[in-house]
C-alpha positions in Angstrom: -32.9 222.4 -97.0 -29.6 222.3 -99.0 -26.7 221.2 -96.8 -23.5 222.1 -98.7 -25.4 220.9 -101.8 -23.5 223.0 -104.3 -20.1 222.4 -102.7 -18.8 219.8 -105.2 -20.6 221.3 -108.3 -18.7 222.9 -111.2 -18.5 226.7 -111.1 -21.1 227.2 -113.8 -23.7 225.2 -112.1 -22.9 226.8 -108.7 -23.8 230.2 -110.3 -27.1 228.7 -111.7 -28.0 227.2 -108.3 -27.4 230.3 -106.2 -28.5 233.0 -108.8 -31.3 231.3 -110.6 -32.6 228.2 -108.9 -32.8 229.6 -105.3 -34.3 232.9 -106.3 -36.9 231.0 -108.3 -37.9 228.9 -105.3 -38.1 232.1 -103.2 -40.4 233.7 -105.8 -42.7 230.7 -105.5 -43.0 231.4 -101.8 -40.8 228.6 -100.7 -38.8 228.9 -97.5 -35.2 227.8 -98.3 -32.4 227.0 -96.0 -28.9 226.8 -97.5 -26.0 225.6 -95.5 -22.7 226.7 -97.1 -19.1 227.6 -96.3 -18.9 229.5 -99.6 -18.9 233.2 -98.5 -19.2 234.4 -102.1 -22.9 233.8 -101.9 -23.7 234.8 -98.4 -25.1 238.2 -99.5 -27.8 236.5 -101.6 -29.8 235.3 -98.5 -32.3 237.3 -96.5 -30.6 236.2 -93.2 -27.1 235.0 -92.4 -27.0 232.6 -89.3 -23.4 231.9 -88.1 -22.6 228.8 -86.2 -19.4 228.6 -84.0 -18.5 225.3 -82.3 -21.9 223.9 -83.0 -23.7 226.9 -81.4 -25.7 229.7 -83.1 -23.5 232.8 -82.6 -25.2 235.4 -84.6 -28.2 236.2 -86.9 -27.7 239.1 -89.4 -30.1 240.6 -91.8 -28.4 240.9 -95.2 -28.4 244.0 -97.5 -30.7 242.3 -100.0 -33.4 241.3 -97.6 -36.8 242.9 -97.5 -38.6 243.7 -94.3 -39.7 240.4 -92.8 -40.5 239.3 -89.3 -37.5 237.9 -87.3 -37.8 234.4 -86.0 -36.1 233.5 -82.7 -34.2 230.4 -83.4 -32.5 230.1 -80.0 -33.6 227.1 -78.0 -35.1 227.9 -74.6 -32.7 225.4 -73.1 -29.2 225.1 -74.5 -28.7 222.1 -76.7 -26.9 219.3 -74.8 -27.8 220.6 -71.4 -29.8 218.5 -68.9 
């Protein structure tokens, strides 16, 4: 899991991170979760999960994704409810 990991990196390293390091991890069969506000790289993921006000609002398959099973990430009981 990379939570805004590349946010404060210089532009050259950001390119290496998104275009070389992450694809290499994927090629090794690793599941990679990247959290980012940088929409310049959203298209590189297999899926784009969007959060609004702390809630999952959408899950989209990206154009570069190959056919993979979809995983239901919605909780059975809304988070924060009793």
